[in-house]
N, CA, C and O atoms as CSV, one atom per row, in Angstrom:
chain,resi,resn,atom,element,x,y,z
A,1,UNK,N,N,101.829,103.697,109.051
A,1,UNK,CA,C,101.260,104.064,107.323
A,1,UNK,C,C,102.376,103.550,106.335
A,1,UNK,O,O,102.066,103.010,105.273
A,2,UNK,N,N,103.523,103.712,106.672
A,2,UNK,CA,C,104.706,103.418,105.768
A,2,UNK,C,C,104.678,101.881,105.592
A,2,UNK,O,O,104.717,101.323,104.495
A,3,UNK,N,N,104.607,101.257,106.792
A,3,UNK,CA,C,104.568,99.600,106.795
A,3,UNK,C,C,103.403,99.292,105.808
A,3,UNK,O,O,103.607,98.438,104.946
A,4,UNK,N,N,102.267,99.886,105.863
A,4,UNK,CA,C,101.103,99.364,105.038
A,4,UNK,C,C,101.365,99.782,103.503
A,4,UNK,O,O,100.855,99.214,102.537
A,5,UNK,N,N,102.150,100.753,103.455
A,5,UNK,CA,C,102.673,101.120,101.925
A,5,UNK,C,C,103.343,100.189,101.400
A,5,UNK,O,O,103.103,99.720,100.288
A,6,UNK,N,N,104.359,99.786,102.240
A,6,UNK,CA,C,105.367,98.787,101.817
A,6,UNK,C,C,104.716,97.542,101.492
A,6,UNK,O,O,104.824,97.123,100.340
A,7,UNK,N,N,104.085,96.924,102.306
A,7,UNK,CA,C,103.062,95.751,102.061
A,7,UNK,C,C,102.401,95.862,100.825
A,7,UNK,O,O,102.485,94.922,100.035
A,8,UNK,N,N,101.686,96.978,100.508
A,8,UNK,CA,C,100.754,97.136,99.374
A,8,UNK,C,C,101.802,97.114,98.017
A,8,UNK,O,O,101.541,96.502,96.981
A,9,UNK,N,N,102.972,97.869,98.237
A,9,UNK,CA,C,103.836,97.826,96.961
A,9,UNK,C,C,104.629,96.384,96.810
A,9,UNK,O,O,105.064,96.002,95.723
A,10,UNK,N,N,104.742,95.747,97.848
A,10,UNK,CA,C,105.471,94.214,97.570
A,10,UNK,C,C,104.218,93.624,97.076
A,10,UNK,O,O,104.458,93.012,96.035
A,11,UNK,N,N,103.000,93.563,97.397
A,11,UNK,CA,C,101.968,92.834,96.826
A,11,UNK,C,C,101.660,93.333,95.581
A,11,UNK,O,O,101.346,92.376,94.873
A,12,UNK,N,N,101.595,94.401,94.951
A,12,UNK,CA,C,101.537,94.953,93.574
A,12,UNK,C,C,102.781,94.343,92.859
A,12,UNK,O,O,102.572,93.855,91.748
A,13,UNK,N,N,103.976,94.310,93.327
A,13,UNK,CA,C,105.062,94.015,92.600
A,13,UNK,C,C,104.867,92.247,92.233
A,13,UNK,O,O,105.148,91.761,91.138
A,14,UNK,N,N,104.373,91.526,93.318
A,14,UNK,CA,C,104.302,90.224,93.143
A,14,UNK,C,C,103.218,89.844,92.333
A,14,UNK,O,O,103.358,88.914,91.538
A,15,UNK,N,N,102.033,90.518,92.450
A,15,UNK,CA,C,100.938,90.303,91.412
A,15,UNK,C,C,101.278,90.394,90.041
A,15,UNK,O,O,101.031,89.517,89.213
A,16,UNK,N,N,101.964,91.691,89.765
A,16,UNK,CA,C,102.231,91.910,88.367
A,16,UNK,C,C,103.386,91.029,87.888
A,16,UNK,O,O,103.625,90.927,86.684
A,17,UNK,N,N,104.105,90.392,88.820
A,17,UNK,CA,C,105.358,89.545,88.365
A,17,UNK,C,C,104.573,88.138,88.198
A,17,UNK,O,O,104.915,87.563,87.166
A,18,UNK,N,N,103.746,87.546,88.848
A,18,UNK,CA,C,103.182,86.377,88.802
A,18,UNK,C,C,102.041,85.894,88.075
A,18,UNK,O,O,101.754,84.718,87.855
A,19,UNK,N,N,101.320,87.096,87.670
A,19,UNK,CA,C,99.930,87.022,86.992
A,19,UNK,C,C,100.109,87.871,85.631
A,19,UNK,O,O,101.058,88.588,85.315
A,20,UNK,N,N,98.929,87.588,84.915
A,20,UNK,CA,C,99.020,88.309,83.565
A,20,UNK,C,C,98.802,89.783,83.772
A,20,UNK,O,O,98.959,90.591,82.856
A,21,UNK,N,N,98.460,90.101,84.920
A,21,UNK,CA,C,98.085,91.695,85.085
A,21,UNK,C,C,99.316,92.254,85.082
A,21,UNK,O,O,100.233,91.868,85.807
A,22,UNK,N,N,99.404,93.356,84.121
A,22,UNK,CA,C,100.777,94.116,84.000
A,22,UNK,C,C,100.873,95.370,84.612
A,22,UNK,O,O,99.839,95.840,85.085
A,23,UNK,N,N,101.962,96.029,84.697
A,23,UNK,CA,C,102.214,97.236,85.185
A,23,UNK,C,C,101.110,98.202,84.658
A,23,UNK,O,O,100.366,97.906,83.723
A,24,UNK,N,N,101.070,99.342,85.312
A,24,UNK,CA,C,100.165,100.424,84.562
A,24,UNK,C,C,100.827,100.874,83.429
A,24,UNK,O,O,102.025,101.156,83.380
A,25,UNK,N,N,99.972,100.942,82.457
A,25,UNK,CA,C,100.683,101.554,80.905
A,25,UNK,C,C,99.977,102.954,80.721
A,25,UNK,O,O,99.095,103.198,79.898
A,26,UNK,N,N,100.544,103.857,81.666
A,26,UNK,CA,C,100.039,105.037,81.605
A,26,UNK,C,C,100.441,105.999,80.333
A,26,UNK,O,O,101.625,105.973,79.995
A,27,UNK,N,N,99.728,106.668,79.758
A,27,UNK,CA,C,100.422,107.730,78.602
A,27,UNK,C,C,101.169,108.596,79.032
A,27,UNK,O,O,101.027,108.937,80.206
A,28,UNK,N,N,102.012,109.107,78.357
A,28,UNK,CA,C,103.148,110.108,78.578
A,28,UNK,C,C,102.395,111.313,79.365
A,28,UNK,O,O,102.985,111.891,80.279
A,29,UNK,N,N,101.184,111.646,79.018
A,29,UNK,CA,C,100.733,112.787,79.669
A,29,UNK,C,C,100.198,112.625,81.246
A,29,UNK,O,O,100.193,113.509,82.102
A,30,UNK,N,N,99.756,111.259,81.380
A,30,UNK,CA,C,99.530,110.965,82.658
A,30,UNK,C,C,100.873,110.559,83.650
A,30,UNK,O,O,100.843,110.701,84.873
A,31,UNK,N,N,101.854,110.118,83.022
A,31,UNK,CA,C,103.074,109.682,83.789
A,31,UNK,C,C,103.669,110.899,84.320
A,31,UNK,O,O,104.222,110.865,85.419
A,32,UNK,N,N,103.620,111.757,83.776
A,32,UNK,CA,C,104.382,113.343,84.228
A,32,UNK,C,C,103.736,113.618,85.551
A,32,UNK,O,O,104.500,113.707,86.513
A,33,UNK,N,N,102.393,113.773,85.762
A,33,UNK,CA,C,101.812,114.334,86.993
A,33,UNK,C,C,102.030,113.096,88.005
A,33,UNK,O,O,102.480,113.259,89.139
A,34,UNK,N,N,101.685,111.916,87.507
A,34,UNK,CA,C,101.896,110.793,88.536
A,34,UNK,C,C,103.265,110.673,89.027
A,34,UNK,O,O,103.442,110.293,90.185
A,35,UNK,N,N,104.252,110.959,88.268
A,35,UNK,CA,C,105.610,110.841,88.670
A,35,UNK,C,C,106.104,112.085,89.740
A,35,UNK,O,O,106.901,112.013,90.675
A,36,UNK,N,N,105.465,113.035,89.328
A,36,UNK,CA,C,105.619,114.387,90.271
A,36,UNK,C,C,105.044,114.076,91.621
A,36,UNK,O,O,105.652,114.262,92.674
A,37,UNK,N,N,103.777,113.567,91.514
A,37,UNK,CA,C,103.168,113.253,92.802
A,37,UNK,C,C,103.961,112.253,93.733
A,37,UNK,O,O,104.306,112.493,94.890
A,38,UNK,N,N,104.206,111.011,92.978
A,38,UNK,CA,C,104.983,109.980,93.631
A,38,UNK,C,C,106.123,110.508,94.134
A,38,UNK,O,O,106.434,110.316,95.310
A,39,UNK,N,N,106.829,111.190,93.343
A,39,UNK,CA,C,108.307,111.660,93.761
A,39,UNK,C,C,108.233,112.708,95.021
A,39,UNK,O,O,109.128,113.005,95.813
A,40,UNK,N,N,107.014,113.126,94.959
A,40,UNK,CA,C,106.880,114.431,96.124
A,40,UNK,C,C,106.701,113.647,97.541
A,40,UNK,O,O,107.330,113.901,98.569
A,41,UNK,N,N,105.716,112.649,97.378
A,41,UNK,CA,C,105.379,111.643,98.458
A,41,UNK,C,C,106.520,110.966,98.895
A,41,UNK,O,O,106.781,110.925,100.097
A,42,UNK,N,N,107.351,110.338,97.914
A,42,UNK,CA,C,108.644,109.576,98.435
A,42,UNK,C,C,109.640,110.597,98.880
A,42,UNK,O,O,110.425,110.212,99.746
A,43,UNK,N,N,109.749,111.719,98.491
A,43,UNK,CA,C,110.798,112.555,98.962
A,43,UNK,C,C,110.365,113.016,100.435
A,43,UNK,O,O,111.211,112.997,101.329
A,44,UNK,N,N,109.258,113.365,100.651
A,44,UNK,CA,C,108.776,113.724,102.149
A,44,UNK,C,C,109.046,112.559,102.981
A,44,UNK,O,O,109.480,112.777,104.113
A,45,UNK,N,N,108.854,111.331,102.596
A,45,UNK,CA,C,108.812,110.158,103.543
A,45,UNK,C,C,110.246,109.959,103.650
A,45,UNK,O,O,110.672,109.634,104.758
A,46,UNK,N,N,111.087,110.102,102.661
A,46,UNK,CA,C,112.585,109.710,102.550
A,46,UNK,C,C,113.171,110.783,103.440
A,46,UNK,O,O,114.069,110.421,104.200
A,47,UNK,N,N,112.740,112.232,103.461
A,47,UNK,CA,C,113.409,113.019,104.441
A,47,UNK,C,C,113.079,112.960,105.797
A,47,UNK,O,O,113.820,113.318,106.713
A,48,UNK,N,N,111.870,112.466,105.917
A,48,UNK,CA,C,111.262,112.195,107.590
A,48,UNK,C,C,112.275,111.040,108.035
A,48,UNK,O,O,112.969,111.047,109.052
A,49,UNK,N,N,112.217,110.160,107.165
A,49,UNK,CA,C,112.939,108.814,107.761
A,49,UNK,C,C,114.533,108.824,107.514
A,49,UNK,O,O,115.278,107.925,107.906
A,50,UNK,N,N,114.884,109.795,106.915
A,50,UNK,CA,C,116.631,110.037,106.873
A,50,UNK,C,C,117.057,108.851,105.890
A,50,UNK,O,O,118.146,108.304,106.062
A,51,UNK,N,N,116.257,108.478,104.927
A,51,UNK,CA,C,116.802,107.406,103.948
A,51,UNK,C,C,116.661,108.027,102.403
A,51,UNK,O,O,116.065,109.080,102.178
A,52,UNK,N,N,117.196,107.344,101.543
A,52,UNK,CA,C,117.348,107.727,100.133
A,52,UNK,C,C,115.920,107.563,99.512
A,52,UNK,O,O,115.581,108.333,98.612
A,53,UNK,N,N,115.063,106.578,99.964
A,53,UNK,CA,C,113.900,106.218,99.426
A,53,UNK,C,C,113.828,105.233,98.264
A,53,UNK,O,O,112.818,105.098,97.574
A,54,UNK,N,N,114.896,104.590,98.099
A,54,UNK,CA,C,114.927,103.475,97.103
A,54,UNK,C,C,113.994,102.323,97.454
A,54,UNK,O,O,113.583,101.545,96.594
A,55,UNK,N,N,113.683,102.241,98.694
A,55,UNK,CA,C,112.551,101.298,99.207
A,55,UNK,C,C,111.186,101.483,98.463
A,55,UNK,O,O,110.421,100.587,98.107
A,56,UNK,N,N,111.065,102.614,98.330
A,56,UNK,CA,C,109.741,103.323,97.562
A,56,UNK,C,C,109.854,103.433,96.138
A,56,UNK,O,O,109.056,102.957,95.330
A,57,UNK,N,N,111.003,104.160,95.847
A,57,UNK,CA,C,111.207,104.482,94.470
A,57,UNK,C,C,111.236,103.348,93.555
A,57,UNK,O,O,110.340,103.311,92.712
A,58,UNK,N,N,112.168,102.348,93.570
A,58,UNK,CA,C,112.212,101.282,92.776
A,58,UNK,C,C,110.822,100.407,92.308
A,58,UNK,O,O,110.593,99.995,91.171
A,59,UNK,N,N,109.855,100.224,93.669
A,59,UNK,CA,C,108.623,99.583,93.053
A,59,UNK,C,C,107.789,100.678,92.196
A,59,UNK,O,O,107.258,100.381,91.126
A,60,UNK,N,N,107.726,101.928,92.748
A,60,UNK,CA,C,107.100,102.683,92.150
A,60,UNK,C,C,107.445,103.100,90.728
A,60,UNK,O,O,106.597,103.457,89.910
A,61,UNK,N,N,108.744,103.030,90.496
A,61,UNK,CA,C,109.270,103.089,88.952
A,61,UNK,C,C,108.762,101.840,88.071
A,61,UNK,O,O,108.333,101.882,86.919
A,62,UNK,N,N,108.913,100.766,88.871
A,62,UNK,CA,C,108.495,99.534,88.228
A,62,UNK,C,C,106.982,99.746,87.764
A,62,UNK,O,O,106.575,99.793,86.603
A,63,UNK,N,N,106.292,99.855,88.868
A,63,UNK,CA,C,104.722,99.616,88.958
A,63,UNK,C,C,104.167,100.967,87.844
A,63,UNK,O,O,103.411,100.673,86.919
A,64,UNK,N,N,104.562,102.233,88.018
A,64,UNK,CA,C,103.834,103.288,87.335
A,64,UNK,C,C,104.600,103.403,85.927
A,64,UNK,O,O,103.932,103.988,85.073
A,65,UNK,N,N,105.746,103.006,85.553
A,65,UNK,CA,C,106.269,103.344,84.445
A,65,UNK,C,C,106.562,102.278,83.554
A,65,UNK,O,O,106.914,102.469,82.390
A,66,UNK,N,N,106.407,100.998,84.148
A,66,UNK,CA,C,106.620,99.688,83.467
A,66,UNK,C,C,107.994,99.300,83.141
A,66,UNK,O,O,108.207,98.445,82.281
A,67,UNK,N,N,109.029,99.939,83.842
A,67,UNK,CA,C,110.455,99.866,83.732
A,67,UNK,C,C,110.735,98.606,84.207
A,67,UNK,O,O,109.914,98.082,84.960
A,68,UNK,N,N,111.931,97.912,83.850
A,68,UNK,CA,C,112.574,96.622,84.267
A,68,UNK,C,C,113.226,97.081,85.658
A,68,UNK,O,O,113.626,98.225,85.872
A,69,UNK,N,N,113.273,96.040,86.555
A,69,UNK,CA,C,113.755,96.359,87.887
A,69,UNK,C,C,115.313,96.845,87.978
A,69,UNK,O,O,115.852,97.471,88.891
A,70,UNK,N,N,115.758,96.465,87.006
A,70,UNK,CA,C,117.362,96.892,86.922
A,70,UNK,C,C,117.365,98.356,86.463
A,70,UNK,O,O,118.106,99.170,87.014
A,71,UNK,N,N,116.618,98.668,85.551
A,71,UNK,CA,C,116.564,100.071,85.278
A,71,UNK,C,C,116.050,100.817,86.164
A,71,UNK,O,O,116.458,101.977,86.224
A,72,UNK,N,N,115.191,100.440,86.937
A,72,UNK,CA,C,114.514,101.356,88.071
A,72,UNK,C,C,115.406,101.475,89.071
A,72,UNK,O,O,115.469,102.506,89.740
A,73,UNK,N,N,116.277,100.313,89.303
A,73,UNK,CA,C,117.224,100.617,90.365
A,73,UNK,C,C,118.282,101.708,90.076
A,73,UNK,O,O,118.699,102.435,90.978
A,74,UNK,N,N,118.711,101.806,88.776
A,74,UNK,CA,C,119.622,102.696,88.300
A,74,UNK,C,C,119.119,104.152,88.398
A,74,UNK,O,O,119.756,105.101,88.856
A,75,UNK,N,N,117.721,104.170,87.830
A,75,UNK,CA,C,117.036,105.594,87.933
A,75,UNK,C,C,116.857,105.820,89.547
A,75,UNK,O,O,116.959,106.971,89.971
A,76,UNK,N,N,116.662,105.020,90.220
A,76,UNK,CA,C,116.443,105.356,91.758
A,76,UNK,C,C,117.618,105.992,92.186
A,76,UNK,O,O,117.555,107.045,92.819
A,77,UNK,N,N,118.751,105.423,91.886
A,77,UNK,CA,C,120.157,105.944,92.357
A,77,UNK,C,C,120.082,107.364,91.956
A,77,UNK,O,O,120.040,108.256,92.803
A,78,UNK,N,N,120.066,107.588,90.738
A,78,UNK,CA,C,119.985,109.130,90.266
A,78,UNK,C,C,118.987,110.024,90.942
A,78,UNK,O,O,119.302,111.153,91.319
A,79,UNK,N,N,117.739,109.504,91.104
A,79,UNK,CA,C,116.723,110.356,91.661
A,79,UNK,C,C,117.086,110.577,93.183
A,79,UNK,O,O,116.886,111.669,93.715
A,80,UNK,N,N,117.612,109.536,93.846
A,80,UNK,CA,C,118.007,109.724,95.168
A,80,UNK,C,C,119.103,110.685,95.478
A,80,UNK,O,O,119.187,111.261,96.562
A,81,UNK,N,N,119.879,110.828,94.564
A,81,UNK,CA,C,121.149,111.796,94.980
A,81,UNK,C,C,120.529,113.343,95.225
A,81,UNK,O,O,121.072,113.937,96.156
A,82,UNK,N,N,119.669,113.937,94.652
A,82,UNK,CA,C,119.390,115.166,94.931
A,82,UNK,C,C,118.533,115.174,96.172
A,82,UNK,O,O,118.585,116.102,96.979
A,83,UNK,N,N,117.701,114.067,96.322
A,83,UNK,CA,C,116.845,113.829,97.630
A,83,UNK,C,C,117.838,113.884,98.991
A,83,UNK,O,O,117.624,114.583,99.981
A,84,UNK,N,N,118.884,113.046,98.809
A,84,UNK,CA,C,119.897,112.827,99.664
A,84,UNK,C,C,120.488,114.086,99.954
A,84,UNK,O,O,120.425,114.436,101.133
A,85,UNK,N,N,121.111,114.932,99.054
A,85,UNK,CA,C,121.610,116.258,99.193
A,85,UNK,C,C,120.886,117.385,100.021
A,85,UNK,O,O,121.337,118.090,100.924
A,86,UNK,N,N,119.632,117.351,99.453
A,86,UNK,CA,C,118.534,118.114,100.258
A,86,UNK,C,C,118.350,117.842,101.845
A,86,UNK,O,O,118.268,118.732,102.691
A,87,UNK,N,N,118.305,116.520,102.080
A,87,UNK,CA,C,118.015,116.048,103.197
A,87,UNK,C,C,119.372,116.082,104.160
A,87,UNK,O,O,119.265,116.211,105.380
A,88,UNK,N,N,120.630,115.955,103.508
A,88,UNK,CA,C,121.866,116.250,104.144
A,88,UNK,C,C,121.907,117.821,104.696
A,88,UNK,O,O,122.124,118.130,105.868
A,89,UNK,N,N,121.691,118.600,103.777
A,89,UNK,CA,C,121.711,119.967,104.095
A,89,UNK,C,C,120.642,120.410,105.207
A,89,UNK,O,O,120.924,121.306,106.003
A,90,UNK,N,N,119.445,119.773,105.233
A,90,UNK,CA,C,118.472,120.085,106.155
A,90,UNK,C,C,119.088,119.742,107.636
A,90,UNK,O,O,119.344,120.566,108.515
A,91,UNK,N,N,119.276,118.212,107.697
A,91,UNK,CA,C,119.873,117.584,108.939
A,91,UNK,C,C,121.160,118.321,109.575
A,91,UNK,O,O,121.430,118.403,110.773
A,92,UNK,N,N,121.876,118.828,108.501
A,92,UNK,CA,C,123.205,119.398,109.114
A,92,UNK,C,C,122.880,120.732,109.708
A,92,UNK,O,O,123.627,121.162,110.586
A,93,UNK,N,N,121.913,121.386,109.347
A,93,UNK,CA,C,121.693,122.757,109.780
A,93,UNK,C,C,120.982,122.592,111.158
A,93,UNK,O,O,121.196,123.527,111.930
A,94,UNK,N,N,120.096,121.490,111.669
A,94,UNK,CA,C,119.694,121.589,112.793
A,94,UNK,C,C,120.558,120.670,113.848
A,94,UNK,O,O,120.092,120.522,114.978
A,95,UNK,N,N,121.463,120.221,113.596
A,95,UNK,CA,C,122.543,119.642,114.350
A,95,UNK,C,C,122.251,118.045,114.684
A,95,UNK,O,O,122.697,117.462,115.672
A,96,UNK,N,N,121.376,117.430,113.617
A,96,UNK,CA,C,121.164,116.102,113.788
A,96,UNK,C,C,122.125,115.207,113.453
A,96,UNK,O,O,122.077,114.009,113.730
A,97,UNK,N,N,123.073,115.801,112.815
A,97,UNK,CA,C,124.465,114.849,112.520
A,97,UNK,C,C,125.385,114.686,113.597
A,97,UNK,O,O,126.331,113.907,113.489
A,98,UNK,N,N,125.166,115.420,114.722
A,98,UNK,CA,C,125.886,115.428,115.958
A,98,UNK,C,C,126.203,113.964,116.290
A,98,UNK,O,O,127.326,113.566,116.600
A,99,UNK,N,N,125.117,113.209,116.195
A,99,UNK,CA,C,125.278,111.681,116.700
A,99,UNK,C,C,126.312,110.956,115.741
A,99,UNK,O,O,126.826,109.893,116.087
A,100,UNK,N,N,126.571,111.493,114.659
A,100,UNK,CA,C,127.578,110.807,113.710
A,100,UNK,C,C,129.080,110.671,114.454
A,100,UNK,O,O,129.846,109.707,114.454
A,101,UNK,N,N,129.218,111.977,115.080
A,101,UNK,CA,C,130.584,112.025,115.767
A,101,UNK,C,C,130.778,111.194,117.036
A,101,UNK,O,O,131.884,110.857,117.459
A,102,UNK,N,N,129.652,110.906,117.586
A,102,UNK,CA,C,129.763,109.930,118.591
A,102,UNK,C,C,129.866,108.435,118.178
A,102,UNK,O,O,130.373,107.500,118.798
A,103,UNK,N,N,129.259,108.458,116.980
A,103,UNK,CA,C,129.358,106.915,116.398
A,103,UNK,C,C,130.264,106.906,115.091
A,103,UNK,O,O,129.908,106.364,114.044
A,104,UNK,N,N,131.338,107.490,115.246
A,104,UNK,CA,C,132.337,107.647,113.962
A,104,UNK,C,C,132.537,106.405,113.530
A,104,UNK,O,O,132.206,106.099,112.385
A,105,UNK,N,N,133.063,105.577,114.313
A,105,UNK,CA,C,133.506,103.973,113.774
A,105,UNK,C,C,132.487,103.449,113.125
A,105,UNK,O,O,132.658,102.988,111.997
A,106,UNK,N,N,131.269,103.438,113.733
A,106,UNK,CA,C,130.109,102.853,113.047
A,106,UNK,C,C,129.778,103.448,111.798
A,106,UNK,O,O,129.586,102.748,110.804
A,107,UNK,N,N,129.694,104.718,111.775
A,107,UNK,CA,C,129.613,105.569,110.345
A,107,UNK,C,C,130.378,105.146,109.407
A,107,UNK,O,O,129.865,104.972,108.302
A,108,UNK,N,N,131.851,104.862,109.606
A,108,UNK,CA,C,132.861,104.884,108.618
A,108,UNK,C,C,132.850,103.269,108.226
A,108,UNK,O,O,133.125,102.845,107.104
A,109,UNK,N,N,132.509,102.513,109.280
A,109,UNK,CA,C,132.501,101.147,108.817
A,109,UNK,C,C,131.211,100.861,107.819
A,109,UNK,O,O,131.217,100.236,106.759
A,110,UNK,N,N,130.156,101.482,108.455
A,110,UNK,CA,C,128.836,101.326,107.529
A,110,UNK,C,C,129.142,101.959,106.288
A,110,UNK,O,O,128.947,101.232,105.313
A,111,UNK,N,N,129.572,103.122,106.040
A,111,UNK,CA,C,129.774,103.819,104.670
A,111,UNK,C,C,130.718,102.876,103.923
A,111,UNK,O,O,130.528,102.767,102.712
A,112,UNK,N,N,131.780,102.134,104.523
A,112,UNK,CA,C,132.708,101.487,103.487
A,112,UNK,C,C,131.912,100.269,103.179
A,112,UNK,O,O,132.064,99.784,102.058
A,113,UNK,N,N,131.044,99.673,104.052
A,113,UNK,CA,C,130.298,98.442,103.474
A,113,UNK,C,C,129.494,98.846,102.601
A,113,UNK,O,O,129.381,98.098,101.630
A,114,UNK,N,N,128.671,100.108,102.603
A,114,UNK,CA,C,127.725,100.549,101.543
A,114,UNK,C,C,128.400,100.686,100.118
A,114,UNK,O,O,127.909,100.227,99.087
A,115,UNK,N,N,129.636,101.405,100.204
A,115,UNK,CA,C,130.313,101.698,99.020
A,115,UNK,C,C,130.906,100.295,98.447
A,115,UNK,O,O,131.008,100.242,97.222
A,116,UNK,N,N,131.292,99.199,99.163
A,116,UNK,CA,C,131.662,97.977,98.897
A,116,UNK,C,C,130.408,97.088,98.196
A,116,UNK,O,O,130.521,96.351,97.216
A,117,UNK,N,N,129.314,97.333,98.885
A,117,UNK,CA,C,127.935,96.559,98.377
A,117,UNK,C,C,127.591,97.195,97.042
A,117,UNK,O,O,127.158,96.490,96.130
A,118,UNK,N,N,127.777,98.573,96.885
A,118,UNK,CA,C,127.229,99.042,95.589
A,118,UNK,C,C,128.239,98.700,94.326
A,118,UNK,O,O,127.883,98.457,93.172
A,119,UNK,N,N,129.509,98.740,94.808
A,119,UNK,CA,C,130.403,98.134,93.676
A,119,UNK,C,C,130.204,96.595,93.291
A,119,UNK,O,O,130.312,96.166,92.143
A,120,UNK,N,N,129.920,95.885,94.330
A,120,UNK,CA,C,129.624,94.477,94.142
A,120,UNK,C,C,128.252,94.226,93.438
A,120,UNK,O,O,128.155,93.352,92.577
A,121,UNK,N,N,127.279,94.938,93.780
A,121,UNK,CA,C,125.904,95.165,93.165
A,121,UNK,C,C,126.150,95.351,91.706
A,121,UNK,O,O,125.755,94.558,90.851
A,122,UNK,N,N,126.890,96.548,91.442
A,122,UNK,CA,C,127.080,96.985,90.111
A,122,UNK,C,C,127.577,95.896,89.201
A,122,UNK,O,O,127.031,95.688,88.117
A,123,UNK,N,N,128.752,95.098,89.688
A,123,UNK,CA,C,129.229,93.913,89.018
A,123,UNK,C,C,128.278,92.907,88.844
A,123,UNK,O,O,128.323,92.251,87.803
A,124,UNK,N,N,127.343,92.650,89.761
A,124,UNK,CA,C,126.533,91.509,89.566
A,124,UNK,C,C,125.017,91.768,88.954
A,124,UNK,O,O,124.097,90.952,88.897
A,125,UNK,N,N,125.029,93.151,88.512
A,125,UNK,CA,C,123.849,93.526,87.903
A,125,UNK,C,C,123.272,92.583,86.664
A,125,UNK,O,O,122.061,92.375,86.584
A,126,UNK,N,N,124.157,92.051,85.751
A,126,UNK,CA,C,123.654,91.261,84.638
A,126,UNK,C,C,123.494,89.760,85.108
A,126,UNK,O,O,122.965,88.909,84.393
A,127,UNK,N,N,124.049,89.482,86.501
A,127,UNK,CA,C,123.820,88.133,86.731
A,127,UNK,C,C,122.402,87.619,87.158
A,127,UNK,O,O,122.087,86.498,86.757
A,128,UNK,N,N,121.665,88.200,87.798
A,128,UNK,CA,C,120.567,87.948,88.367
A,128,UNK,C,C,119.377,88.331,87.593
A,128,UNK,O,O,119.171,89.540,87.481
A,129,UNK,N,N,118.565,87.515,87.043
A,129,UNK,CA,C,117.293,87.971,86.298
A,129,UNK,C,C,116.217,88.451,87.149
A,129,UNK,O,O,116.154,88.214,88.355
A,130,UNK,N,N,115.305,89.186,86.438
A,130,UNK,CA,C,114.213,89.946,87.112
A,130,UNK,C,C,113.286,88.863,87.835
A,130,UNK,O,O,112.587,89.198,88.791
A,131,UNK,N,N,113.302,87.611,87.369
A,131,UNK,CA,C,112.643,86.502,87.985
A,131,UNK,C,C,113.065,86.393,89.231
A,131,UNK,O,O,112.261,86.059,90.102
A,132,UNK,N,N,114.341,86.644,89.525
A,132,UNK,CA,C,114.880,86.580,91.009
A,132,UNK,C,C,114.564,87.785,91.860
A,132,UNK,O,O,114.054,87.804,92.980
A,133,UNK,N,N,115.049,88.982,90.956
A,133,UNK,CA,C,115.028,90.301,91.796
A,133,UNK,C,C,113.806,90.825,92.233
A,133,UNK,O,O,113.741,91.314,93.361
A,134,UNK,N,N,112.768,90.789,91.453
A,134,UNK,CA,C,111.356,91.137,91.973
A,134,UNK,C,C,110.872,90.309,93.112
A,134,UNK,O,O,110.400,90.968,94.039
A,135,UNK,N,N,110.878,89.172,93.238
A,135,UNK,CA,C,110.498,88.380,94.661
A,135,UNK,C,C,111.544,88.913,95.785
A,135,UNK,O,O,111.132,89.161,96.919
A,136,UNK,N,N,112.746,89.060,95.478
A,136,UNK,CA,C,113.637,89.450,96.410
A,136,UNK,C,C,113.295,90.876,96.954
A,136,UNK,O,O,113.253,91.134,98.157
A,137,UNK,N,N,113.060,91.753,95.979
A,137,UNK,CA,C,112.480,93.175,96.555
A,137,UNK,C,C,111.168,92.980,97.349
A,137,UNK,O,O,111.125,93.568,98.429
A,138,UNK,N,N,110.307,92.394,97.058
A,138,UNK,CA,C,109.232,92.213,97.584
A,138,UNK,C,C,109.210,91.719,99.152
A,138,UNK,O,O,108.468,92.067,100.070
A,139,UNK,N,N,110.423,90.669,99.117
A,139,UNK,CA,C,110.639,90.237,100.538
A,139,UNK,C,C,111.279,91.139,101.355
A,139,UNK,O,O,111.118,91.153,102.575
A,140,UNK,N,N,112.167,92.074,100.608
A,140,UNK,CA,C,112.780,93.102,101.507
A,140,UNK,C,C,111.762,94.147,101.933
A,140,UNK,O,O,111.804,94.661,103.051
A,141,UNK,N,N,110.973,94.409,101.146
A,141,UNK,CA,C,109.687,95.286,101.570
A,141,UNK,C,C,108.870,94.857,102.588
A,141,UNK,O,O,108.406,95.646,103.410
A,142,UNK,N,N,108.624,93.514,102.610
A,142,UNK,CA,C,107.790,92.836,103.535
A,142,UNK,C,C,108.526,92.896,105.084
A,142,UNK,O,O,107.972,93.144,106.155
A,143,UNK,N,N,109.668,92.645,104.878
A,143,UNK,CA,C,110.640,92.422,106.130
A,143,UNK,C,C,110.702,93.566,106.696
A,143,UNK,O,O,110.426,93.707,107.888
A,144,UNK,N,N,111.116,94.656,105.831
A,144,UNK,CA,C,111.002,96.265,106.328
A,144,UNK,C,C,109.916,96.713,106.870
A,144,UNK,O,O,109.924,97.504,107.813
A,145,UNK,N,N,108.807,96.224,106.292
A,145,UNK,CA,C,107.380,96.625,106.816
A,145,UNK,C,C,107.285,96.015,108.303
A,145,UNK,O,O,106.916,96.744,109.225
A,146,UNK,N,N,107.578,94.848,108.493
A,146,UNK,CA,C,107.315,94.105,109.779
A,146,UNK,C,C,108.172,94.895,110.738
A,146,UNK,O,O,107.633,95.307,111.765
A,147,UNK,N,N,109.469,95.157,110.515
A,147,UNK,CA,C,110.462,95.832,111.423
A,147,UNK,C,C,110.009,97.415,111.682
A,147,UNK,O,O,110.224,97.918,112.784
A,148,UNK,N,N,109.501,98.023,110.831
A,148,UNK,CA,C,108.818,99.312,110.887
A,148,UNK,C,C,107.786,99.341,111.523
A,148,UNK,O,O,107.655,100.340,112.231
A,149,UNK,N,N,106.662,98.313,111.547
A,149,UNK,CA,C,105.479,98.352,112.428
A,149,UNK,C,C,105.939,97.954,113.753
A,149,UNK,O,O,105.426,98.515,114.722
A,150,UNK,N,N,106.902,96.996,113.944
A,150,UNK,CA,C,107.341,96.599,115.394
A,150,UNK,C,C,107.937,97.875,116.227
A,150,UNK,O,O,107.724,98.152,117.407
A,151,UNK,N,N,108.719,98.550,115.307
A,151,UNK,CA,C,109.523,99.826,116.031
A,151,UNK,C,C,108.549,100.840,116.546
A,151,UNK,O,O,108.859,101.470,117.557
A,152,UNK,N,N,107.233,101.096,115.869
A,152,UNK,CA,C,106.430,102.135,116.530
A,152,UNK,C,C,105.965,101.846,117.756
A,152,UNK,O,O,105.284,102.669,118.369
């Protein structure tokens, strides 16, 4: 199901990027409930999968609220923080993090790589235009969807 959702989001991003079809121009009164519903759904999926949800948050923010992809990425980081804190608390209570101790080296190297990537990405934020970023995000969504579908 998630793989299909990722494919649909990638297609929607590409269609709104390559045609005259624009993102949804929802009035403020509709943005709030749509944002709450989308946020709830993304939060559930993110918690189940143990991810921050950026792969769903960024396209949702771009498509629902008509925000540029760079702003959507920044908003996604802010929205992901409480999501990750709640998921971290939940997973730590049921012992799901025991696997981290057995894979400590991988965990530390991965965390260091993520921090370095975030720093580099922040420095490169103004370098790449939306013309490059939106197709790149769509490609990432499609590759992720294929990998997810093959894993099941």
